[in-house]
Residue, then its C-alpha position, 0 to 999 in steps of 0.5 A: m558316742f562314737k556310733s551316733l557320730s559315725g552315724l551322723f557322718f554317714s547320714l550327712a554323706v548321704l544327704w550331701t550325695a543326694a543334693a549333689s546328684a539332684q544339682d547336677v540334674t538341673e544345673k545349666v552349663l555352657g559345656e563339659t568334657i565327659y570321660v566314658p569307660a569302655y571295654s573291647r573285651i572282658f575276662s571271664y577266667p585268667n586266660r579266657s575273654d569275650l570280645l565286646a562291641t561298644t556303642l557310644a550314645v550321647h543324649n541331648v537331654d535339654p528339651d529347649t536347647t541345641l548343644t554342639l559335639t566338638r570332640v568325640d575321641y576313642h583312647g586305648e587302655d594306655g591312654k593314647l588317642l586311637r582315633s577321633l570319631l567326628e569329622a566335624p562338629f555335630e549339633l544335637a537338637p533338643l532330645q536328639s542322640k548321636t551314637v558311634l560304634i566300635p565294632i566287636n572285632d576292634t580290639s585296639g582299645g583293650v580292656g580299659a578303652n575310653f571315650i572323651v566327649v566334649w560339647t558346647a552350647g551358645k547359652p546355658t543347657l543341661g548337660p547330656i547323658a553320655e554312656a557306652i553300651m557293651t554287647s557280646g553280639s548276636g551269637g547267643p546270650g552273653p555279657s551286655f552292660t553299660s557304663r555312664g560317663r563322668v564329667i572331668a571338665r565343666q564350663q560354668a554359666e555366669 
């Protein structure tokens, strides 16, 4: 009986996760705060690391609505704000993207750096995709990977 109950709970968890993901794709909101992990270096051995350049990309996936980036901040692995990357609010037209670069020689963020992206919209809209793309540069093959942002606050549409 325990096996069948655990199987049932697992199936319900999978269905709930799939339903929650599907809901997030089409839910329209008025704004969000998104946490995006980033890495200025990664370790391959205890005393050896590779430097990485990081590009933050924010994509407005709504084909009909403009949204406004109000904050894009870069934080170090200690959580402290290193710098704000927007001089003024930036409007993202439908399907437009905005990118910012943390160069490969900027190791100020450390291994566990992150971005905080804050956006708003005048009417309910689909939330953007925010992701960091890390790459070792142009010196031959090396590590390259992405990290998707996670919504940590949301302003619901009524």
